[in-house]
C-alpha positions in Angstrom: 10.3 15.5 -26.0 10.8 19.0 -25.2 9.9 21.0 -21.8 10.2 24.3 -20.2 13.2 24.3 -17.9 12.9 25.6 -14.5 14.3 29.7 -14.4 17.3 29.9 -12.4 17.8 30.5 -8.7 14.9 28.3 -7.7 12.1 30.3 -9.4 9.7 28.5 -11.4 6.5 28.7 -13.4 2.8 28.4 -12.2 2.9 25.5 -10.4 -0.6 24.4 -11.6 0.5 25.1 -15.0 3.5 22.6 -14.8 1.1 20.0 -13.6 -1.2 20.8 -16.2 1.0 20.4 -18.6 2.3 17.2 -17.8 -1.1 15.8 -17.3 -1.9 17.2 -20.9 1.4 15.6 -22.5 0.5 12.4 -20.8 -3.1 12.5 -21.8 -2.3 13.2 -25.4 0.0 10.5 -25.6 -3.0 8.3 -24.5 -2.3 6.9 -21.3 -5.0 7.6 -19.5 -7.2 5.4 -21.1 -9.1 2.6 -19.7 -7.1 -0.9 -20.1 -10.5 -3.3 -18.9 -9.3 -5.9 -21.3 -6.3 -6.3 -19.2 -8.3 -6.5 -16.1 -10.5 -8.9 -17.3 -7.9 -11.1 -18.2 -6.1 -10.5 -14.5 -9.1 -11.3 -12.7 -9.8 -14.3 -15.0 -6.4 -15.8 -14.0 -6.5 -15.4 -10.5 -10.0 -16.6 -10.5 -8.0 -20.0 -12.6 -5.2 -19.9 -9.4 -8.4 -19.7 -7.1 -9.8 -22.7 -8.6 -6.1 -24.3 -8.6 -5.9 -23.6 -4.8 -9.4 -25.2 -3.7 -8.8 -28.4 -6.0 -5.4 -28.9 -4.2 -7.0 -28.4 -1.1 -9.6 -31.2 -1.7 -6.8 -33.7 -3.3 -4.7 -33.8 -0.3 -6.4 -33.8 2.3 -4.8 -34.9 5.5 -1.4 -33.7 4.6 0.5 -30.9 5.8 1.2 -30.4 2.4 -1.8 -28.2 2.7 0.1 -25.6 4.1 1.9 -24.8 0.2 -1.9 -24.3 -0.5 -2.3 -21.7 2.4 0.4 -19.7 1.5 -0.6 -19.7 -2.6 -4.0 -18.5 -1.1 -2.5 -15.9 0.8 -0.4 -14.6 -2.7 -3.6 -14.8 -4.6 -5.8 -12.9 -2.3 -3.0 -10.1 -1.9 -3.5 -10.3 -5.8 -6.9 -9.9 -5.5 -6.3 -6.6 -3.0 -4.3 -5.2 -5.9 -7.0 -5.2 -8.6 -9.8 -3.6 -5.8 -7.2 -0.9 -4.8 -7.3 0.0 -8.6 -10.8 -0.4 -9.0 -10.9 2.1 -5.9 -8.8 4.4 -8.3 -11.2 4.1 -11.5 -8.9 2.4 -13.5 -10.5 -0.3 -14.5 -14.0 1.3 -15.9 -15.5 4.3 -16.9 -18.2 4.4 -14.8 -17.6 5.5 -11.2 -20.5 3.1 -10.4 -18.8 0.2 -11.4 -15.6 0.7 -10.1 -16.7 0.7 -6.7 -19.2 -2.1 -7.4 -15.9 -4.2 -8.6 -13.5 -2.8 -5.9 -16.6 -3.2 -2.7 -16.9 -7.2 -4.3 -13.3 -7.8 -4.8 -12.3 -6.0 -1.1 -14.8 -7.7 1.0 -16.3 -11.0 -0.5 -12.6 -11.9 -2.0 -10.2 -10.4 0.7 -12.2 -9.9 3.5 -11.0 -6.3 4.3 -13.4 -3.3 4.1 -13.8 -1.3 1.1 -15.2 1.5 2.8 -12.7 1.7 5.0 -10.1 1.6 2.6 -11.1 4.1 0.3 -11.3 6.4 3.1 -7.8 6.1 4.6 -6.6 5.7 1.3 -8.0 8.8 -0.3 -6.9 10.9 2.4 -3.1 9.4 2.2 -3.1 10.0 -1.8 -4.0 13.9 -1.3 -1.8 14.0 1.3 1.3 11.8 0.9 4.1 12.1 4.1 2.1 15.2 5.3 1.9 14.8 9.3 -1.2 15.4 11.0 -3.1 14.7 7.5 -1.5 11.3 6.1 -3.1 8.4 8.0 -0.2 6.1 6.7 2.0 7.5 8.8 0.0 7.8 11.6 1.8 5.7 14.7 0.0 2.5 14.9 2.6 -0.4 15.8 5.5 1.5 14.5 6.3 5.1 14.7 7.1 7.1 11.8 8.9 10.4 13.4 11.0 11.2 16.3 8.4 12.5 18.2 6.2 9.9 17.9 8.9 7.2 18.9 10.3 10.1 21.7 6.6 9.4 23.3 6.9 5.7 24.0 7.2 4.3 27.2 8.3 1.3 28.8 7.9 -2.5 27.1 6.8 0.1 24.0 10.0 2.0 24.1 12.1 -1.3 23.7 10.3 -2.3 20.6 10.3 1.1 19.2 14.2 1.4 19.5 14.2 -2.0 17.8 11.3 -1.6 15.3 13.6 -1.3 12.4 14.1 -4.9 13.1 11.6 -6.5 13.8 9.4 -4.4 10.8 9.2 -7.1 8.7 8.8 -9.7 10.9 5.4 -8.2 12.4 4.1 -8.1 9.0 3.1 -11.4 9.8 0.4 -9.9 12.1 -0.7 -7.4 9.1 -3.5 -9.8 7.6 -5.1 -9.8 10.9 -4.7 -6.0 11.7 -6.4 -5.7 8.3 -9.2 -7.8 8.9 -9.6 -6.5 12.1 -9.9 -2.8 11.3 -12.3 -3.6 8.5 -14.8 -5.1 11.0 -14.1 -2.3 13.5 -15.5 0.0 10.6 -18.5 -1.8 9.6 -19.5 -2.0 13.0 -18.6 1.1 14.4 -20.2 4.4 14.6 -18.4 6.1 12.3 -20.0 6.9 8.4 -19.7 4.1 6.0 -21.2 3.8 2.8 -23.1 1.0 2.0 -22.7 -0.3 5.8 -25.3 -3.1 5.6 -23.7 -4.4 2.8 -20.5 -4.9 3.1 -21.7 -6.6 6.8 -23.2 -9.1 4.9 -20.1 -9.4 2.6 -17.5 -9.9 5.3 -19.3 -12.0 7.3 -20.4 -14.2 4.5 -16.9 -14.5 3.4 -15.1 -15.0 6.8 -17.8 -17.7 7.6 -17.6 -19.6 4.2 -14.0 -19.4 4.5 -13.6 -20.8 8.2 -15.9 -23.6 7.9 -14.9 -24.6 4.8 -11.0 -24.6 6.2 -12.6 -26.5 9.6 -14.7 -29.1 7.8 -12.0 -30.0 5.3 -8.8 -30.2 7.5 -8.5 -31.5 11.1 -8.4 -29.2 13.7 -4.8 -28.3 14.6 -4.0 -28.2 10.2 -7.0 -25.8 10.0 -5.8 -23.4 12.2 -2.0 -23.5 11.0 -3.7 -23.5 7.4 -5.1 -20.4 8.4 -2.5 -18.8 9.9 0.2 -19.5 7.1 -2.3 -17.7 4.8 -2.7 -14.7 7.2 0.7 -14.6 7.7 1.5 -14.3 3.8 -0.8 -12.1 2.9 0.0 -9.7 5.7 4.1 -9.7 4.7 3.0 -9.5 1.1 0.6 -6.8 1.3 3.1 -5.0 3.7 6.3 -5.5 1.7 4.5 -4.1 -1.2 3.0 -0.8 0.6 6.2 -0.1 2.6 8.7 1.2 -0.3 6.8 3.4 -1.4 7.2 6.3 1.1 8.9 5.0 4.0 12.2 7.0 4.1 11.0 9.7 2.0 10.5 13.7 3.0 7.9 14.0 6.1 6.7 17.0 5.3 5.2 19.7 7.9 1.1 20.3 8.6 1.1 23.8 7.4 3.7 22.8 4.2 2.7 24.8 1.2 4.1 22.5 -1.4 2.4 22.2 -4.8 0.5 19.4 -5.9 3.4 17.8 -8.5 6.3 18.4 -6.2 4.1 17.0 -3.1 3.6 13.5 -4.8 7.0 13.7 -6.5 9.1 14.3 -3.6 7.5 12.0 -1.1 7.3 9.0 -2.9 9.4 6.2 -4.5 9.8 4.1 -7.2 10.8 0.5 -7.3 12.7 -0.6 -10.8 12.3 -3.7 -12.3 10.8 -5.9 -15.4 7.2 -7.6 -15.3 8.4 -9.7 -12.5 8.3 -6.5 -10.1 5.3 -4.9 -11.2 3.3 -8.2 -11.1 4.6 -8.8 -7.5 3.6 -5.0 -6.3 0.5 -4.7 -8.1 2.0 -1.6 -10.4 2.7 0.1 -7.0 6.5 0.2 -8.5 5.7 3.2 -10.6 4.6 5.1 -7.1 5.3 8.6 -8.6 3.5 8.0 -11.4 0.5 6.4 -9.4 0.4 9.3 -7.2 0.3 11.9 -10.4 -2.1 10.2 -12.0 -4.3 7.8 -9.9 -6.6 6.7 -12.4 -4.2 5.3 -14.6 -4.6 1.5 -15.6 -1.5 -0.3 -14.5 -0.1 -1.5 -18.2 0.5 2.5 -19.2 2.7 3.8 -16.2 5.8 2.3 -17.4 5.1 4.7 -20.8 4.2 7.5 -18.1 7.3 7.0 -15.9 9.4 8.0 -19.1 7.1 11.3 -19.6 7.3 12.1 -15.8 10.9 11.5 -15.3 12.1 13.7 -18.4 9.7 16.4 -17.0 11.1 16.5 -13.6 14.2 16.4 -14.6 13.8 19.4 -17.0 12.0 21.2 -13.7 14.7 20.0 -11.4 12.4 17.9 -9.1 14.1 15.2 -7.4 12.6 11.8 -8.9 13.8 8.8 -6.5 13.9 5.1 -8.1 15.8 2.4 -6.5 15.5 -1.4 -6.7 13.4 -3.3 -4.0 16.3 -4.9 -1.9 17.6 -1.2 -1.8 13.8 0.2 -0.9 13.5 -2.2 1.8 17.1 -1.2 2.8 16.3 2.1 2.9 13.2 1.3 5.7 14.7 -0.3 8.0 17.2 1.9 8.4 15.2 5.5 8.7 12.4 2.8 11.1 15.7 2.0 13.0 16.8 5.9 13.0 13.5 6.9 14.1 13.2 4.2 16.7 16.1 5.3 18.4 14.1 8.5 19.9 11.9 5.8 22.1 11.9 7.0 25.6 13.7 10.3 25.0 12.7 13.5 27.0 11.3 16.0 25.0 13.9 18.6 26.1 16.7 15.6 26.4 19.9 16.8 24.2 20.8 14.0 22.3 24.6 14.2 22.7 24.2 14.1 26.0 22.0 11.1 25.9 24.5 9.7 23.7 27.3 10.0 26.2 25.4 9.3 29.2 25.2 12.5 30.6 
């Protein structure tokens, strides 16, 4: 495949034309067509797996092996979350209404998170990945993503921030609970929520049936343990799938003038691997291609990667891909590096601080 190379000296052709040429190549290859049958099969497979967990819970009864069922349920719910994510990107059906209907049902009824909250947050992220003040994914929550955020922490929070890289993956055990809380805060909050009543009914029904079933079927202590393990596995799995995508990649200033093609490629990281990584990460391992073609169905991402990587090499655009262990190591190192700024005076000299002066 032949592309026009970027001109020497850093000059390049019209950025819009560059992306349009890449998009046209991908479209001509048939990679933007929907893969509805694939998603039907995925959904059917997950329903069978969910049925297997329910059957296992009923058969095991009063047994601590129930915690294995809880862990399996956490994995299955994460896979349902991946499908909801893909429906929100219009990857499943041609109709936007059909995608929203399925995405809302999967997110609210199966996973237990607000589809509207996710759509609002994730749409802003895709438009401005790793851009300060615009990408909600790098706003400070529990952890800090920039040294400026870390420097403003004080007390016990500063102590934690200095070590946030070491704590990053362990605290993901709380991410599942955090996602549920965000969902309920959104639908019961004052902000604008699409289909608010529908989402409230779905979320309340889902959590009521789930919690009631677990406490009716299991002894009190085991019921609490079951829900705790399920939430922990769900949180760690979700966080471990999304963390490698952008953490440790360049963070751009709010007023940056980077064109769409470079903005998406330079701030995203792919994760190499075969079918297992693709399944494990729900297609998020092709993060560059997902950002360049957000409505591309998961089965087409690998073919699109070959085109996009060659195009970036031809136009001297840095394309990043690592293994999953390498990506996790980068995440931890980056978070620790940022955390070292915790509690630092904005006007303090870093070199002087290092030597206690």
